[in-house]
N, CA, C and O atoms as CSV, one atom per row, in Angstrom:
chain,resi,resn,atom,element,x,y,z
A,1,UNK,N,N,2.667,-80.058,1.948
A,1,UNK,CA,C,3.350,-81.089,1.993
A,1,UNK,C,C,3.400,-82.086,3.644
A,1,UNK,O,O,2.765,-82.987,4.193
A,2,UNK,N,N,4.782,-81.064,3.941
A,2,UNK,CA,C,4.851,-80.961,5.183
A,2,UNK,C,C,4.330,-80.114,6.167
A,2,UNK,O,O,4.433,-78.917,5.899
A,3,UNK,N,N,3.646,-80.481,7.538
A,3,UNK,CA,C,2.832,-79.198,7.890
A,3,UNK,C,C,3.895,-78.915,9.094
A,3,UNK,O,O,3.323,-78.254,9.961
A,4,UNK,N,N,4.990,-79.139,9.374
A,4,UNK,CA,C,5.577,-78.477,10.365
A,4,UNK,C,C,6.291,-77.435,9.990
A,4,UNK,O,O,6.504,-77.107,8.823
A,5,UNK,N,N,6.816,-76.691,11.321
A,5,UNK,CA,C,7.003,-74.829,11.103
A,5,UNK,C,C,8.122,-74.747,10.772
A,5,UNK,O,O,8.852,-75.704,11.030
A,6,UNK,N,N,8.602,-73.734,10.171
A,6,UNK,CA,C,9.489,-73.653,9.186
A,6,UNK,C,C,10.795,-73.472,9.805
A,6,UNK,O,O,10.766,-73.241,11.013
A,7,UNK,N,N,11.821,-73.521,9.293
A,7,UNK,CA,C,13.454,-73.718,9.540
A,7,UNK,C,C,13.456,-72.145,10.555
A,7,UNK,O,O,13.954,-72.104,11.680
A,8,UNK,N,N,12.917,-71.167,9.997
A,8,UNK,CA,C,13.119,-69.838,10.800
A,8,UNK,C,C,12.634,-69.687,11.977
A,8,UNK,O,O,13.206,-69.001,12.823
A,9,UNK,N,N,11.074,-70.552,12.274
A,9,UNK,CA,C,10.042,-70.198,13.354
A,9,UNK,C,C,10.849,-71.361,14.069
A,9,UNK,O,O,11.033,-70.984,15.227
A,10,UNK,N,N,11.324,-72.422,13.905
A,10,UNK,CA,C,12.219,-73.005,14.922
A,10,UNK,C,C,13.237,-72.859,15.307
A,10,UNK,O,O,13.739,-73.517,16.218
A,11,UNK,N,N,13.924,-71.687,14.508
A,11,UNK,CA,C,15.350,-70.936,15.020
A,11,UNK,C,C,14.807,-70.075,16.103
A,11,UNK,O,O,15.266,-70.217,17.237
A,12,UNK,N,N,13.765,-69.091,15.847
A,12,UNK,CA,C,13.226,-68.049,16.746
A,12,UNK,C,C,13.235,-68.823,17.995
A,12,UNK,O,O,14.024,-68.593,18.911
A,13,UNK,N,N,12.352,-69.735,18.013
A,13,UNK,CA,C,11.444,-70.671,19.350
A,13,UNK,C,C,13.395,-71.302,20.581
A,13,UNK,O,O,13.753,-71.421,21.752
A,14,UNK,N,N,13.811,-71.432,19.506
A,14,UNK,CA,C,15.414,-71.489,20.143
A,14,UNK,C,C,15.993,-70.835,20.789
A,14,UNK,O,O,16.342,-70.969,21.961
A,15,UNK,N,N,16.199,-69.816,19.857
A,15,UNK,CA,C,16.648,-68.205,20.522
A,15,UNK,C,C,15.725,-67.743,21.501
A,15,UNK,O,O,16.326,-66.958,22.235
A,16,UNK,N,N,14.337,-67.894,21.902
A,16,UNK,CA,C,13.680,-67.295,22.528
A,16,UNK,C,C,14.174,-68.092,24.050
A,16,UNK,O,O,14.530,-67.458,25.043
A,17,UNK,N,N,14.121,-69.231,23.990
A,17,UNK,CA,C,14.229,-69.802,25.049
A,17,UNK,C,C,15.756,-69.911,25.610
A,17,UNK,O,O,15.824,-70.560,26.653
A,18,UNK,N,N,16.875,-69.450,25.168
A,18,UNK,CA,C,18.206,-69.137,25.723
A,18,UNK,C,C,17.933,-68.159,26.863
A,18,UNK,O,O,16.901,-67.487,26.872
A,19,UNK,N,N,18.913,-68.071,27.886
A,19,UNK,CA,C,19.054,-66.669,28.404
A,19,UNK,C,C,19.713,-66.109,27.862
A,19,UNK,O,O,20.279,-66.371,26.800
A,20,UNK,N,N,19.773,-64.910,28.734
A,20,UNK,CA,C,20.433,-63.158,27.609
A,20,UNK,C,C,22.082,-63.713,27.829
A,20,UNK,O,O,22.632,-64.347,28.729
A,21,UNK,N,N,22.456,-63.245,26.788
A,21,UNK,CA,C,24.517,-63.651,27.384
A,21,UNK,C,C,24.534,-62.601,28.644
A,21,UNK,O,O,23.759,-61.712,28.998
A,22,UNK,N,N,25.907,-63.164,29.216
A,22,UNK,CA,C,26.638,-62.248,30.374
A,22,UNK,C,C,27.265,-61.329,29.901
A,22,UNK,O,O,28.023,-61.653,28.986
A,23,UNK,N,N,27.237,-60.104,30.223
A,23,UNK,CA,C,28.336,-59.332,29.622
A,23,UNK,C,C,29.629,-59.816,29.861
A,23,UNK,O,O,29.901,-60.622,30.751
A,24,UNK,N,N,30.615,-59.216,28.885
A,24,UNK,CA,C,31.872,-59.953,29.407
A,24,UNK,C,C,32.263,-61.307,29.317
A,24,UNK,O,O,33.369,-61.795,29.549
A,25,UNK,N,N,30.894,-62.020,28.837
A,25,UNK,CA,C,31.331,-63.729,28.449
A,25,UNK,C,C,31.105,-63.319,26.957
A,25,UNK,O,O,30.155,-62.640,26.567
A,26,UNK,N,N,32.239,-63.888,26.073
A,26,UNK,CA,C,31.847,-63.730,24.675
A,26,UNK,C,C,31.943,-64.770,23.792
A,26,UNK,O,O,31.458,-64.876,22.665
A,27,UNK,N,N,32.965,-65.913,24.744
A,27,UNK,CA,C,32.293,-67.415,24.243
A,27,UNK,C,C,31.803,-68.897,25.158
A,27,UNK,O,O,32.586,-69.608,25.788
A,28,UNK,N,N,30.632,-69.067,25.054
A,28,UNK,CA,C,30.128,-69.623,25.752
A,28,UNK,C,C,30.305,-70.944,25.447
A,28,UNK,O,O,29.613,-71.795,26.007
A,29,UNK,N,N,31.421,-71.334,24.357
A,29,UNK,CA,C,31.051,-72.533,23.959
A,29,UNK,C,C,33.172,-72.660,23.828
A,29,UNK,O,O,34.118,-72.271,23.142
A,30,UNK,N,N,32.795,-73.591,25.193
A,30,UNK,CA,C,34.632,-73.969,25.349
A,30,UNK,C,C,35.348,-74.118,24.318
A,30,UNK,O,O,36.193,-73.235,24.167
A,31,UNK,N,N,35.314,-74.937,23.534
A,31,UNK,CA,C,36.135,-75.351,22.820
A,31,UNK,C,C,36.108,-74.127,21.269
A,31,UNK,O,O,37.036,-73.924,20.486
A,32,UNK,N,N,35.120,-73.688,21.262
A,32,UNK,CA,C,35.508,-72.018,20.364
A,32,UNK,C,C,36.408,-71.400,21.036
A,32,UNK,O,O,37.310,-71.067,20.267
A,33,UNK,N,N,36.653,-71.012,22.325
A,33,UNK,CA,C,37.473,-70.512,23.181
A,33,UNK,C,C,39.007,-70.758,23.061
A,33,UNK,O,O,39.954,-69.972,23.054
A,34,UNK,N,N,38.917,-72.376,22.949
A,34,UNK,CA,C,40.315,-72.907,23.062
A,34,UNK,C,C,41.033,-72.935,21.457
A,34,UNK,O,O,42.244,-72.983,21.243
A,35,UNK,N,N,39.956,-72.893,20.424
A,35,UNK,CA,C,40.621,-72.218,19.119
A,35,UNK,C,C,41.506,-71.091,18.905
A,35,UNK,O,O,42.681,-70.851,18.625
A,36,UNK,N,N,39.895,-70.233,19.283
A,36,UNK,CA,C,40.433,-68.767,19.182
A,36,UNK,C,C,41.661,-68.818,19.872
A,36,UNK,O,O,42.528,-69.187,19.080
A,37,UNK,N,N,42.150,-68.599,21.065
A,37,UNK,CA,C,43.285,-68.868,21.688
A,37,UNK,C,C,44.474,-69.355,20.997
A,37,UNK,O,O,45.529,-68.721,20.969
A,38,UNK,N,N,44.263,-70.668,20.352
A,38,UNK,CA,C,45.685,-71.438,20.125
A,38,UNK,C,C,45.604,-70.878,18.541
A,38,UNK,O,O,46.716,-70.715,18.039
A,39,UNK,N,N,44.778,-70.649,17.920
A,39,UNK,CA,C,44.910,-69.560,16.841
A,39,UNK,C,C,45.586,-68.399,16.988
A,39,UNK,O,O,46.610,-68.511,16.314
A,40,UNK,N,N,45.546,-67.204,17.585
A,40,UNK,CA,C,45.708,-66.442,18.046
A,40,UNK,C,C,47.745,-66.710,18.182
A,40,UNK,O,O,48.742,-66.252,17.624
A,41,UNK,N,N,47.405,-67.809,19.372
A,41,UNK,CA,C,49.234,-67.724,20.322
A,41,UNK,C,C,49.890,-68.239,18.769
A,41,UNK,O,O,50.843,-67.621,18.297
A,42,UNK,N,N,49.422,-69.149,18.208
A,42,UNK,CA,C,50.363,-70.017,16.777
A,42,UNK,C,C,50.724,-68.653,15.654
A,42,UNK,O,O,51.681,-68.397,14.924
A,43,UNK,N,N,49.946,-68.247,15.836
A,43,UNK,CA,C,50.189,-66.766,14.873
A,43,UNK,C,C,51.043,-66.025,15.545
A,43,UNK,O,O,51.802,-65.659,14.647
A,44,UNK,N,N,51.431,-65.556,16.529
A,44,UNK,CA,C,52.016,-64.781,16.973
A,44,UNK,C,C,53.525,-65.456,17.205
A,44,UNK,O,O,54.481,-64.704,17.016
A,45,UNK,N,N,53.799,-66.880,17.619
A,45,UNK,CA,C,54.447,-67.405,17.606
A,45,UNK,C,C,55.283,-67.907,16.153
A,45,UNK,O,O,56.493,-68.114,16.057
A,46,UNK,N,N,54.647,-67.983,15.492
A,46,UNK,CA,C,55.027,-68.232,13.434
A,46,UNK,C,C,55.939,-66.432,13.325
A,46,UNK,O,O,57.102,-66.207,12.989
A,47,UNK,N,N,54.989,-65.565,13.702
A,47,UNK,CA,C,56.022,-64.695,13.138
A,47,UNK,C,C,57.264,-64.352,13.904
A,47,UNK,O,O,58.248,-63.865,13.347
A,48,UNK,N,N,57.201,-64.638,15.314
A,48,UNK,CA,C,58.664,-64.239,15.838
A,48,UNK,C,C,59.568,-65.148,15.744
A,48,UNK,O,O,60.718,-64.787,15.993
A,49,UNK,N,N,59.324,-66.615,15.355
A,49,UNK,CA,C,60.002,-67.342,14.715
A,49,UNK,C,C,60.479,-67.126,13.264
A,49,UNK,O,O,61.572,-67.521,12.860
A,50,UNK,N,N,59.536,-66.440,12.483
A,50,UNK,CA,C,60.229,-66.020,11.276
A,50,UNK,C,C,60.711,-64.371,11.081
A,50,UNK,O,O,60.905,-63.836,9.990
A,51,UNK,N,N,60.819,-63.861,12.123
A,51,UNK,CA,C,61.812,-62.632,12.343
A,51,UNK,C,C,62.893,-62.827,12.744
A,51,UNK,O,O,63.859,-62.117,12.465
A,52,UNK,N,N,62.932,-64.166,13.720
A,52,UNK,CA,C,64.306,-64.338,14.133
A,52,UNK,C,C,64.957,-65.148,13.230
A,52,UNK,O,O,66.174,-64.965,13.221
A,53,UNK,N,N,64.623,-65.829,12.608
A,53,UNK,CA,C,64.659,-66.767,11.447
A,53,UNK,C,C,65.530,-65.416,10.041
A,53,UNK,O,O,66.582,-65.559,9.417
A,54,UNK,N,N,65.002,-64.801,10.026
A,54,UNK,CA,C,65.513,-63.821,9.016
A,54,UNK,C,C,66.690,-62.536,9.447
A,54,UNK,O,O,67.556,-61.912,8.834
A,55,UNK,N,N,66.308,-62.554,10.459
A,55,UNK,CA,C,67.393,-61.561,11.201
A,55,UNK,C,C,68.913,-62.602,11.187
A,55,UNK,O,O,70.005,-62.065,11.001
A,56,UNK,N,N,68.785,-64.145,11.410
A,56,UNK,CA,C,70.040,-64.831,11.495
A,56,UNK,C,C,70.382,-65.122,10.192
A,56,UNK,O,O,71.231,-66.007,10.075
A,57,UNK,N,N,69.934,-64.597,9.123
A,57,UNK,CA,C,70.310,-64.612,7.624
A,57,UNK,C,C,70.441,-63.021,7.372
A,57,UNK,O,O,70.380,-62.499,6.259
A,58,UNK,N,N,70.647,-62.282,8.691
A,58,UNK,CA,C,71.121,-61.263,8.598
A,58,UNK,C,C,70.281,-60.387,6.634
A,58,UNK,O,O,70.866,-60.047,5.605
A,59,UNK,N,N,69.104,-60.370,6.937
A,59,UNK,CA,C,68.299,-60.211,6.148
A,59,UNK,C,C,66.971,-58.966,6.054
A,59,UNK,O,O,65.989,-58.700,5.361
A,60,UNK,N,N,67.940,-58.299,7.624
A,60,UNK,CA,C,66.474,-57.386,8.531
A,60,UNK,C,C,66.763,-56.193,7.397
A,60,UNK,O,O,66.085,-55.166,7.396
């Protein structure tokens, strides 16, 4: 019915046109890096806040 390229062929062509990844650079997408760092910081602060809260109740 349709005589276009399959999705796999289009993905392969698009990846072949991309430059190779630079060593030591894991996040090429800026917002992805921001979200990753935000989640890590949020989890660490949440754990510290929870620990301080439990310590204030005397349940250590």
